[in-house]
N, C-alpha and C positions, 0 to 999 in steps of 0.2 A: 504494500500500500504506500503510495507516494502522495505528495501534495496535490498533484494534478488530478489524480483519481479521486481524492477527497473532494476537491472542488467540483469535479464532474458529478459526483453523487449529489452534492448540494444543489447544483443546477438542475439535475434530473428531477429532484424532488421539488423544485421550484420554491426553495426556501431562501430567505435572507440569511446573512451571517448570524444575526441575532436568533432567528428561529432555529437554525441548524445547531448553534452553540447550545441552546436549551435541550435539544434532542440528544446531543453528545454528553452534556453535563460539564461544559467548560465555558469560559467567557468568550464573548464575541471577538475580543481582541486576540485571543488565542487562535481562533479560526482564521482571522485576518492574517496573523503572522505566519501561520502554516501555509496558507495559500500564496503568500508573497515569498515563501522560502526563507523566512527570517527565523523560523523555529522548527525544530524537528518534531515529528509525530511520536509521541510517547507510546509506550506499550498499552496504556489505558485507552488512549484515543484510538490507536490502531485496532484494538479489540472491539471497540464500539463500532468503528467503521466497517470492519469485517462482518459483524452481525447485521448491520444495516444492508450491506451489499448482498449478503446471503438471502435477504428477504425481497430483493428487487426482481422484477420480471426480466425476461430475456431482452426486452426492449432496451433495457439499460445498456447492455453490451453493444448493441448497434449504436446507441447514442454515444457511448464512450469512444468508440472507434472514430466517429465523426468529430467528437470533441477534441481528441488527441491530434487529429490532422489540422484542426483550426486553431490550436493554441501553441 
């Protein structure tokens, strides 16, 4: 799990950084710093993201491929 995939998950869920931070259980500034590459993803956050990703539909993986190309 890297910062780009974390951001893609947030975009796929159509959540703001504030909404996504509440889902993860961290501050919005932490999400912002991760997405900007200013902060590493901790094991706690990685575990939360993996659980969220596991619950996403196959549509996410199509979305993520396009997201990677465009970022």
